[in-house]
Structure formats: C-alpha cells, structure tokens
SEZA-917564 format. One record per residue (C-alpha): residue number from 1; chain; x, y, z. Coordinates in nm, 2 decimals. Layout:
SEZA-917564
@k = NUM, c = A, xx = X, yy = Y, zz = Z
...
END
This chain:
SEZA-917564
@k = 1, c = A, xx = 1.99, yy = 0.49, zz = 3.05
@k = 2, c = A, xx = 2.03, yy = 0.19, zz = 2.79
@k = 3, c = A, xx = 1.77, yy = 0.01, zz = 2.89
@k = 4, c = A, xx = 1.53, yy = 0.34, zz = 2.90
@k = 5, c = A, xx = 1.62, yy = 0.40, zz = 2.58
@k = 6, c = A, xx = 1.55, yy = 0.02, zz = 2.40
@k = 7, c = A, xx = 1.16, yy = 0.01, zz = 2.59
@k = 8, c = A, xx = 1.13, yy = 0.44, zz = 2.37
@k = 9, c = A, xx = 1.26, yy = 0.27, zz = 2.02
@k = 10, c = A, xx = 1.03, yy = -0.05, zz = 2.06
@k = 11, c = A, xx = 0.76, yy = 0.15, zz = 2.22
@k = 12, c = A, xx = 0.78, yy = 0.35, zz = 1.90
@k = 13, c = A, xx = 0.86, yy = 0.06, zz = 1.67
@k = 14, c = A, xx = 0.51, yy = -0.11, zz = 1.81
@k = 15, c = A, xx = 0.32, yy = 0.22, zz = 1.82
@k = 16, c = A, xx = 0.45, yy = 0.24, zz = 1.44
@k = 17, c = A, xx = 0.42, yy = -0.13, zz = 1.31
@k = 18, c = A, xx = 0.02, yy = -0.07, zz = 1.48
@k = 19, c = A, xx = -0.05, yy = 0.25, zz = 1.19
@k = 20, c = A, xx = 0.08, yy = 0.05, zz = 0.91
@k = 21, c = A, xx = -0.16, yy = -0.19, zz = 0.98
@k = 22, c = A, xx = -0.41, yy = 0.06, zz = 1.07
@k = 23, c = A, xx = -0.38, yy = 0.23, zz = 0.68
@k = 24, c = A, xx = -0.43, yy = -0.10, zz = 0.51
@k = 25, c = A, xx = -0.73, yy = -0.24, zz = 0.69
@k = 26, c = A, xx = -0.91, yy = 0.01, zz = 0.49
@k = 27, c = A, xx = -1.22, yy = -0.09, zz = 0.41
@k = 28, c = A, xx = -1.24, yy = -0.11, zz = 0.03
@k = 29, c = A, xx = -1.62, yy = -0.14, zz = -0.21
@k = 30, c = A, xx = -1.67, yy = -0.45, zz = -0.29
@k = 31, c = A, xx = -1.84, yy = -0.29, zz = -0.59
@k = 32, c = A, xx = -1.93, yy = 0.03, zz = -0.70
@k = 33, c = A, xx = -2.21, yy = 0.19, zz = -0.66
@k = 34, c = A, xx = -2.32, yy = 0.24, zz = -0.94
@k = 35, c = A, xx = -2.40, yy = -0.10, zz = -1.07
@k = 36, c = A, xx = -2.61, yy = -0.21, zz = -0.70
@k = 37, c = A, xx = -2.84, yy = -0.02, zz = -0.89
@k = 38, c = A, xx = -2.87, yy = -0.23, zz = -1.20
@k = 39, c = A, xx = -3.18, yy = -0.39, zz = -1.07
@k = 40, c = A, xx = -3.40, yy = -0.15, zz = -1.05
@k = 41, c = A, xx = -3.21, yy = 0.09, zz = -1.34
@k = 42, c = A, xx = -3.05, yy = -0.19, zz = -1.55
@k = 43, c = A, xx = -3.18, yy = -0.31, zz = -1.83
@k = 44, c = A, xx = -3.20, yy = -0.65, zz = -1.80
@k = 45, c = A, xx = -3.47, yy = -0.61, zz = -1.57
@k = 46, c = A, xx = -3.58, yy = -0.28, zz = -1.75
@k = 47, c = A, xx = -3.63, yy = -0.37, zz = -2.04
@k = 48, c = A, xx = -3.64, yy = -0.79, zz = -2.08
@k = 49, c = A, xx = -3.95, yy = -0.80, zz = -1.94
@k = 50, c = A, xx = -4.04, yy = -0.49, zz = -2.23
@k = 51, c = A, xx = -3.95, yy = -0.68, zz = -2.48
@k = 52, c = A, xx = -4.05, yy = -1.02, zz = -2.44
@k = 53, c = A, xx = -4.39, yy = -0.87, zz = -2.46
@k = 54, c = A, xx = -4.32, yy = -0.77, zz = -2.80
@k = 55, c = A, xx = -4.18, yy = -1.02, zz = -2.96
@k = 56, c = A, xx = -4.09, yy = -0.80, zz = -3.30
@k = 57, c = A, xx = -3.91, yy = -0.57, zz = -3.11
@k = 58, c = A, xx = -3.78, yy = -0.84, zz = -2.93
@k = 59, c = A, xx = -3.64, yy = -0.97, zz = -3.28
@k = 60, c = A, xx = -3.43, yy = -0.63, zz = -3.30
@k = 61, c = A, xx = -3.29, yy = -0.64, zz = -2.99
@k = 62, c = A, xx = -3.13, yy = -0.94, zz = -3.00
@k = 63, c = A, xx = -3.17, yy = -1.05, zz = -3.42
@k = 64, c = A, xx = -3.33, yy = -1.43, zz = -3.34
@k = 65, c = A, xx = -3.65, yy = -1.50, zz = -3.22
@k = 66, c = A, xx = -3.76, yy = -1.49, zz = -2.77
@k = 67, c = A, xx = -3.83, yy = -1.87, zz = -2.86
@k = 68, c = A, xx = -3.47, yy = -1.96, zz = -2.96
@k = 69, c = A, xx = -3.33, yy = -1.71, zz = -2.71
@k = 70, c = A, xx = -3.45, yy = -1.92, zz = -2.48
@k = 71, c = A, xx = -3.32, yy = -2.24, zz = -2.63
@k = 72, c = A, xx = -3.00, yy = -2.13, zz = -2.59
@k = 73, c = A, xx = -3.04, yy = -2.01, zz = -2.23
@k = 74, c = A, xx = -3.14, yy = -2.36, zz = -2.17
@k = 75, c = A, xx = -2.82, yy = -2.52, zz = -2.35
@k = 76, c = A, xx = -2.63, yy = -2.26, zz = -2.18
@k = 77, c = A, xx = -2.72, yy = -2.29, zz = -1.84
@k = 78, c = A, xx = -2.47, yy = -2.59, zz = -1.77
@k = 79, c = A, xx = -2.21, yy = -2.41, zz = -1.83
@k = 80, c = A, xx = -2.22, yy = -2.09, zz = -1.74
@k = 81, c = A, xx = -2.51, yy = -2.05, zz = -1.43
@k = 82, c = A, xx = -2.31, yy = -1.95, zz = -1.07
@k = 83, c = A, xx = -2.46, yy = -1.99, zz = -0.77
@k = 84, c = A, xx = -2.49, yy = -1.70, zz = -0.51
@k = 85, c = A, xx = -2.24, yy = -1.60, zz = -0.28
@k = 86, c = A, xx = -2.28, yy = -1.48, zz = 0.11
@k = 87, c = A, xx = -2.10, yy = -1.17, zz = -0.06
@k = 88, c = A, xx = -2.31, yy = -1.12, zz = -0.41
@k = 89, c = A, xx = -2.52, yy = -1.21, zz = -0.58
@k = 90, c = A, xx = -2.41, yy = -1.44, zz = -0.89
@k = 91, c = A, xx = -2.52, yy = -1.28, zz = -1.23
@k = 92, c = A, xx = -2.85, yy = -1.51, zz = -1.47
@k = 93, c = A, xx = -2.74, yy = -1.72, zz = -1.75
@k = 94, c = A, xx = -2.99, yy = -1.49, zz = -1.93
@k = 95, c = A, xx = -2.90, yy = -1.20, zz = -1.83
@k = 96, c = A, xx = -2.48, yy = -1.30, zz = -1.94
@k = 97, c = A, xx = -2.71, yy = -1.41, zz = -2.24
@k = 98, c = A, xx = -2.86, yy = -1.12, zz = -2.33
@k = 99, c = A, xx = -2.57, yy = -0.88, zz = -2.28
@k = 100, c = A, xx = -2.35, yy = -1.07, zz = -2.57
@k = 101, c = A, xx = -2.59, yy = -1.17, zz = -2.76
@k = 102, c = A, xx = -2.65, yy = -0.78, zz = -2.79
@k = 103, c = A, xx = -2.29, yy = -0.75, zz = -2.79
@k = 104, c = A, xx = -2.30, yy = -0.96, zz = -3.15
@k = 105, c = A, xx = -2.59, yy = -0.76, zz = -3.25
@k = 106, c = A, xx = -2.45, yy = -0.42, zz = -3.20
@k = 107, c = A, xx = -2.05, yy = -0.45, zz = -3.15
@k = 108, c = A, xx = -2.10, yy = -0.21, zz = -2.91
@k = 109, c = A, xx = -1.87, yy = -0.27, zz = -2.66
@k = 110, c = A, xx = -1.94, yy = -0.37, zz = -2.32
@k = 111, c = A, xx = -1.90, yy = -0.06, zz = -2.10
@k = 112, c = A, xx = -2.22, yy = 0.08, zz = -2.32
@k = 113, c = A, xx = -2.41, yy = -0.29, zz = -2.31
@k = 114, c = A, xx = -2.38, yy = -0.40, zz = -1.94
END
C-alpha cells in the first residue's frame, strides 16, 4: 500500500506544480491599448505637423521658434536617440523633445502632456 500512496502523492504534486506554472504563464500586456493609438491620435503625429506649418502658433505652443526647436533636436539626438527593438518602436528624439518643451513651457504634468 505504501508504494501506491507514494505514486498518488507524487502524481498530485506534479499536477499541482503544473497548475502553478500555468498560472504564472498568463501573458501580460506590453502596453495598454490607449497608448497604441498615439500613432493616429497623439499630439506628436496630429498636432506637431500642423504647428510646423504655422510659426506663430508653434512659438505660442513651445515658447521657441521652429528653427530653434530643430537645432535643439540636432544637438540632443546623439544623447537621447534609442533604436527600435523587435518588441516595440522607440520614441523618437523629436517626440521626446516635444513633450519636454511642452512641460517646460506650461508646467503641466506628464500625464496630461504625453
């Protein structure tokens, strides 16, 4: 009887271990669905092209000229540029600078800006 009990106990332990492994393997979202829409609806992809066509509004929005903004992008690029990976696209230098300059110009929280 001891051998049968041992086999049953080992079998139950194996099943429990497999169940626990399955619980741990639940896939997580890399990013939520809302940030995924930033390519179609985000300020960088929608608003910035419009602001670039109107220098007065661009200056009002960022408190600097488009020329100075572009110079700053060139200066900062070697320091803040990241490469895309297989898992996600990197946020571009111009987009990072846009968020930073808007934050400095308004003092809004990053949640409302980005």
